C-alpha positions in Angstrom: 0.0 0.0 0.0 1.2 3.5 -0.8 1.0 6.3 1.8 1.5 10.1 1.7 2.3 11.5 5.2 2.0 15.3 5.2 3.6 17.7 7.7 0.6 19.9 7.9 2.0 23.1 9.2 5.1 22.8 7.0 2.8 22.9 4.0 0.5 25.6 5.3 3.4 28.0 5.9 4.8 27.3 2.4 1.6 27.8 0.4 0.8 31.6 0.3 -2.9 31.1 0.2 -2.9 28.8 3.2 -0.4 31.0 5.1 -2.7 34.0 4.6 -5.7 32.0 5.7 -3.8 30.8 8.7 -3.0 34.4 9.7 -6.7 35.1 9.8 -7.9 31.8 11.2 -5.6 28.8 11.7 -8.5 26.3 11.7 -9.6 27.4 8.2 -6.2 26.8 6.8 -6.1 23.3 8.3 -9.6 22.5 7.0 -8.7 23.7 3.5 -5.5 21.6 3.4 -7.5 18.6 4.6 -10.0 19.2 1.9 -7.3 19.3 -0.8 -5.6 16.2 0.6 -9.0 14.3 0.7 -9.6 15.1 -2.9 -6.1 13.8 -3.7 -6.7 10.6 -1.9 -10.0 10.2 -3.7 -8.3 10.7 -7.1 -5.4 8.3 -6.4 -4.8 5.0 -4.8 -2.6 6.6 -2.2 -3.7 6.8 1.5 -3.1 10.2 3.0 -2.1 10.9 6.6 -1.7 14.6 7.7 0.0 15.5 11.0 -0.4 18.8 12.7 1.4 20.2 15.8 -1.0 20.1 18.7 -2.3 23.4 19.9 -5.8 22.2 19.2 -8.5 20.8 21.3 -9.2 18.2 18.5 -8.4 14.6 18.9 -6.9 12.4 16.2 -9.6 11.7 13.6 -10.5 10.2 10.4 -12.6 12.8 8.7 -15.1 10.1 7.6 -15.0 6.4 6.8 -12.5 6.0 4.1 -11.3 9.6 4.7 -7.8 10.7 5.3 -6.2 10.2 8.7 -5.6 13.4 10.7 -3.3 13.5 13.7 -2.6 16.2 16.2 0.5 16.0 18.4 0.0 16.0 22.1 1.5 18.5 24.6 5.3 18.1 24.6 5.2 16.3 21.3 5.8 17.6 17.8 4.3 16.6 14.5 7.8 15.7 13.4 8.0 13.1 16.2 4.8 11.5 15.0 6.0 11.5 11.4 9.3 9.9 12.4 7.6 7.2 14.4 5.3 6.4 11.5 8.2 6.2 9.1 10.3 4.0 11.5 7.4 1.6 12.0 6.0 1.3 8.5 8.5 2.4 5.9 9.9 -1.2 5.6 6.3 -2.5 4.9 4.8 0.2 2.8 5.7 2.8 0.1 5.8 6.0 2.1 6.3 9.5 0.9 6.6 12.4 3.4 5.6 15.9 2.3 7.6 18.6 4.1 10.0 21.4 3.6 11.7 20.7 6.9 15.2 19.5 5.8 15.9 17.7 9.0 12.5 15.9 8.8 13.3 14.9 5.2 16.6 13.4 6.1 15.1 11.5 9.0 12.3 10.1 6.9 14.8 9.0 4.2 16.9 7.3 6.9 13.9 5.1 7.7 13.4 4.3 4.0 10.7 6.8 3.1 10.8 9.1 0.1 10.1 12.8 0.5 8.6 15.6 -1.6 8.7 19.4 -1.1 5.6 21.6 -0.6 5.9 22.7 -4.3 6.0 19.1 -5.5 3.0 18.2 -3.3 1.1 21.1 -5.0 2.0 19.6 -8.4 0.9 16.1 -7.4 -2.4 17.4 -6.1 -3.0 19.5 -9.3 -2.0 16.6 -11.6 -4.3 14.1 -9.7 -7.2 16.6 -10.1 -6.6 17.0 -13.8 -6.3 13.2 -14.2 -9.6 12.6 -12.3 -11.3 15.3 -14.5 -10.1 13.6 -17.6 -11.3 10.2 -16.4 -14.7 11.6 -15.6 -15.0 13.3 -19.0 -14.0 10.1 -20.7 -16.6 8.2 -18.8 -19.3 10.7 -19.7 -18.4 10.5 -23.4 -18.0 6.8 -23.3 
């Protein structure tokens, strides 16, 4: 199985529209990123896990059955620690890609056998998956 693990705040602070949204209301930026990642999962055969640094009263959640997995770190824990633990535990069993612009996090993930992508590459992957899904829907309609 293929997994994409996303360092949520790393992505939010690299994407200008999410960074601006976060400045006004952090929860809205998280919700928008979750929406985009859910669409990505729906358009691909890749399971998505997004991890945010705590500072939220939310518990870990799956947005809906079959939805992406959303984790929030606990007090005294970072999102990086959760991502590292997931890579250490599962990278030898699954194809894992970590999306982050944190260079230390990228190096650690690769040490455990995961691949990494930057925030820019994640944006490209999401856009390409959306275009591909739209092509498949149009082909199905015509077909």
